[in-house]
C-alpha positions in Angstrom: 32.7 -49.4 -13.9 30.3 -48.8 -17.0 31.7 -47.6 -20.2 29.3 -44.5 -21.4 30.6 -44.1 -24.6 28.2 -44.3 -27.3 28.5 -47.6 -29.5 29.5 -47.5 -33.1 26.3 -47.2 -35.4 27.2 -51.3 -36.4 27.3 -52.3 -32.9 23.8 -50.2 -31.9 22.0 -51.7 -35.0 23.4 -55.4 -34.1 21.8 -54.7 -30.4 18.6 -53.4 -32.0 18.5 -56.7 -34.0 18.9 -58.7 -31.0 16.3 -57.0 -28.9 14.0 -54.7 -31.1 12.1 -53.1 -28.4 15.1 -52.0 -26.2 15.3 -48.7 -27.6 11.6 -48.1 -27.9 11.3 -49.3 -24.3 14.3 -47.1 -23.0 12.4 -43.8 -25.0 9.2 -44.6 -23.2 11.2 -44.8 -19.9 12.8 -41.6 -20.3 9.8 -39.9 -21.5 7.7 -41.2 -18.5 10.3 -40.2 -16.1 10.2 -36.5 -17.5 6.5 -36.5 -17.4 6.6 -37.6 -13.7 9.2 -34.8 -12.8 6.9 -32.1 -14.9 3.7 -33.5 -12.9 5.3 -33.3 -9.6 6.8 -29.9 -10.4 3.6 -28.6 -11.3 2.1 -29.9 -8.1 4.8 -28.0 -6.2 4.1 -24.8 -8.0 0.5 -25.0 -7.7 0.6 -25.6 -3.8 3.3 -22.7 -3.4 0.8 -20.4 -5.3 -2.2 -21.5 -3.1 0.0 -20.9 0.0 0.9 -17.7 -1.3 -2.9 -16.8 -2.2 -3.6 -17.6 1.3 -1.3 -15.9 3.0 -2.0 -12.6 1.3 -5.8 -13.0 1.7 -5.1 -13.6 5.8 -2.9 -10.6 5.9 -5.8 -8.6 4.0 -8.4 -9.6 6.0 -6.5 -8.8 9.3 -6.0 -5.6 8.0 -9.3 -4.8 6.5 -11.2 -6.1 9.6 -8.5 -6.2 12.4 -10.7 -3.5 14.3 -13.5 -5.6 14.7 -11.3 -8.3 16.0 -9.7 -6.4 18.8 -12.7 -4.4 19.9 -13.1 -4.2 24.0 -15.1 -7.2 25.1 -17.4 -7.6 27.9 -20.9 -6.9 28.1 -21.9 -3.2 28.2 -23.4 -2.1 31.4 -26.5 0.1 31.9 -25.9 3.2 30.2 -22.6 2.3 28.6 -21.8 2.8 25.1 -19.1 1.7 23.2 -18.0 4.2 20.7 -15.0 4.0 18.5 -12.8 6.7 16.4 -10.8 6.1 13.4 -9.9 7.7 10.5 -13.1 7.0 9.0 -15.0 8.9 11.9 -17.5 7.4 14.7 -18.4 3.8 15.2 -21.7 3.8 15.6 -22.2 6.9 13.6 -25.5 7.6 15.8 -25.7 7.4 19.4 -29.3 7.2 20.9 -29.6 8.5 24.3 -32.2 9.9 27.0 -32.6 13.5 28.0 -31.3 14.1 31.7 -29.6 10.5 32.0 -25.8 10.0 33.0 -24.4 8.2 30.3 -20.7 6.7 30.1 -19.0 6.6 26.8 -16.4 3.9 26.3 -14.5 5.5 24.1 -11.3 3.8 22.2 -9.5 4.1 19.1 -6.5 1.9 17.5 -5.4 4.9 15.3 -1.4 5.6 16.0 -0.6 8.9 16.9 1.3 9.8 13.7 -2.1 9.9 12.0 -3.6 12.3 14.4 -3.1 15.8 14.8 -1.7 16.5 18.2 -1.5 12.5 18.6 -5.4 12.4 19.8 -8.9 12.2 18.4 -11.4 14.5 19.8 -15.2 14.5 20.2 -16.8 17.9 20.3 -20.3 18.8 20.5 -20.9 22.6 21.7 -24.7 22.1 21.9 -24.3 19.0 24.0 -21.2 20.4 26.2 -18.9 17.4 25.0 -15.2 18.6 24.5 -13.0 15.6 24.8 -9.9 14.2 23.6 -8.4 10.6 23.3 -4.8 9.6 23.0 -3.7 7.4 20.1 -4.4 3.7 20.8 -6.3 3.9 24.0 -9.5 3.6 25.5 -11.2 6.2 28.0 -14.5 6.3 29.8 -16.3 9.5 29.6 -19.0 9.9 31.8 -21.7 12.8 30.9 -24.8 14.2 31.6 -27.0 14.4 28.9 -28.8 17.9 28.6 -32.5 17.8 28.9 -32.8 19.0 25.2 -34.1 16.6 23.2 -33.1 16.6 19.4 -30.5 15.3 16.9 -26.8 17.2 17.4 -23.8 16.8 15.6 -20.4 15.7 17.1 -17.4 15.8 15.4 -13.6 15.2 15.5 -11.6 18.6 15.4 -8.1 16.9 15.6 -7.7 14.8 12.2 -8.7 14.5 8.6 -10.2 18.2 8.3 -11.6 18.5 11.6 -15.2 19.8 11.4 -15.2 20.4 7.6 -14.6 16.7 7.2 -17.7 15.0 6.6 -16.5 11.4 7.5 -15.5 12.8 11.0 -18.8 13.4 12.0 -21.3 11.5 13.8 -25.1 12.2 15.6 -26.3 11.9 19.1 -30.0 11.8 19.0 -31.4 12.7 22.5 -34.7 11.2 23.1 -37.2 12.5 25.4 -36.9 10.9 29.2 -40.1 9.4 28.7 -39.5 7.7 24.9 -40.4 4.0 24.9 -37.8 1.4 24.7 -38.7 0.8 21.0 -36.6 4.4 20.4 -39.9 6.1 19.5 -39.5 10.2 20.0 -42.7 11.2 21.9 
């Protein structure tokens, strides 16, 4: 068993005379161990902080860009237009179609029902004969015959964010003449 009681002053000085470097060596060893513990603790804090930052950025990125990650997949068939409704409006905000064509809108949303009046988005254009509703968190195929009236028409969501009066809830449908070239030029 080791005695841990401090040595009297006279005995300490005698021990220092016998080995003058022992006390300095002990102090250096103690300081070195303390620095080592502090460095290890600092590394652990930095790693923990980095992990928290990475997790926050990952969650933020998912929340910001989650709609892009969860878009319906698959190649678009001829005359099928992929349209998303969200609290920010329609994506794409402008759709080009040919007059007289039959077009299918693959219309979808990930908005929850609590955010939508009546739990639905709507797509309204009285001039084009569109009046459709889309339940929250769903996809709907809307087949529509484009009127033979070239021009640019307003389409809006009547059921959320202020309805027709809300500027972000509008989109455009550009009806091009049936004979317009593939480049999109209106003839």
